[in-house]
C-alpha positions, 0 to 999 in steps of 0.5 A: 502457518501461525494465525494471530487473533488480534484486538482492534485498538483504534479506528481512524476515519481517514475520509468518509469512505476510508478507514484505518483499523489499528490492531494490537501488535504482538511482541514477536510480530514484525514486518518490512515496510511495503508488506501485505498480510491476510486479514480475516474475520471470525468464522473464516476457518471454522469449517473444513474449508476456509471461507475465503469471503471472510479473508482479504489480502491487505497491505499493512499501512503502519511501520513497527515503531508505531506499535500497531498493525494498520489496515487501511481500506475503502468501504463504500455504501454498497459493499461486500459481506466482508466490508459490511462486517468490518464497517461495524467494527469497534475497539475490542473486536477481533480479527486475524492476520496470517501469511505476512510477506513483502514484495515491495522492499525499499531498494537502497542502491543509490537510485531515485524512487517513484511511488505510483498509486491510485486512491487508497493504494497510497496506504501501501506506500505510507510505510515505505515513505516513512521508512525513507523519511526516517533514513534517506541513505542509499536513495537519490530522492523519493517522489510520490504520484497519486491520482485521486479525483475526490481531492480528499488526499490520504495521510497528508501528514506523511505525503507532503513535500519536504525539500530537506529530505528530498521527498516530493508528494504530487496529487492529480485528479484525472488520469490524463494528467496522471499518465502525463506525469508518469511519462515525465518521470520516466525520463529518469532511465535509472529510477525505480518505479513502485506501482500499486493499484488494480491489475488494470492500473498496473498494466497501464502504468507498465505500458507507459514505462516500457514505452519509455524504455524502463526495464522490467527490473526497474518496476516493482509490483506487489505481486509474487514472482510468478504473478509479476511475470504475467505483467512484465 
C-alpha cells in the first residue's frame, strides 16, 4: 500500500460549515470521477496499530484536470478530534491519502443518470457532473436532486441547469418534497440512480426506488460489493 503525504495548497470555505481542502497532486496519482480515498492525519500510522480516529473515508471532489485533490467536508462547532484538527489546517500543512478506489463509475450505456444526494453528499457528485458536462456521449441526460434545508447550496457553478448539455440541477429543502421528486424520477424504468448519503438515507431511497420497480442493477452506491448486497 502506497501512502502519499501531501501538502494543503488551498482551503476554500464553501459555506460557514463546509470546507474544501485542495491537496497537491503528485504526477503519478490519478483517479476516476466518483472515487473515494482514505484521508489521514499525522500520527495515524506512528504506532504498531493504525490510529483509526485520525483516518476518514472521503470522496474526492475534484477531477484530475483541476490539478489538485479536493476533499470537501462539513465541520460543525462540536466535532470529532479528526475534524477539530483539520479545522485548524493552513496551506502548507500535510495530510496523507491512500487506498483510493471508485465504486461509482459513470456508466455510459445510453441511459439517463440521476444523482440523488443530501447536503454535503453533493461533493461526491461534483466530479461525476464535471465528467458528464465535459463529454455527454453515452448518456441520455443527467439530473441532480439534492436536499439541503440550509439553502446554502454547494458548487453553484457546477450544479446549475444547462439545457444545451441536457443537465438539470434541482434542490429541495425538506424530505417530503425530496422523496416526492424521487418517486417522479422513478417513472424512468431504464434510468440509472446514483445515491450518496448516510446509510439511513441510502436505505430510504432504495426503498422508494424498489417500490417503483427500479432493479438493484440500476442503483449505484458508494459501497464495496459485499456492502451493496446488504442494501440491495
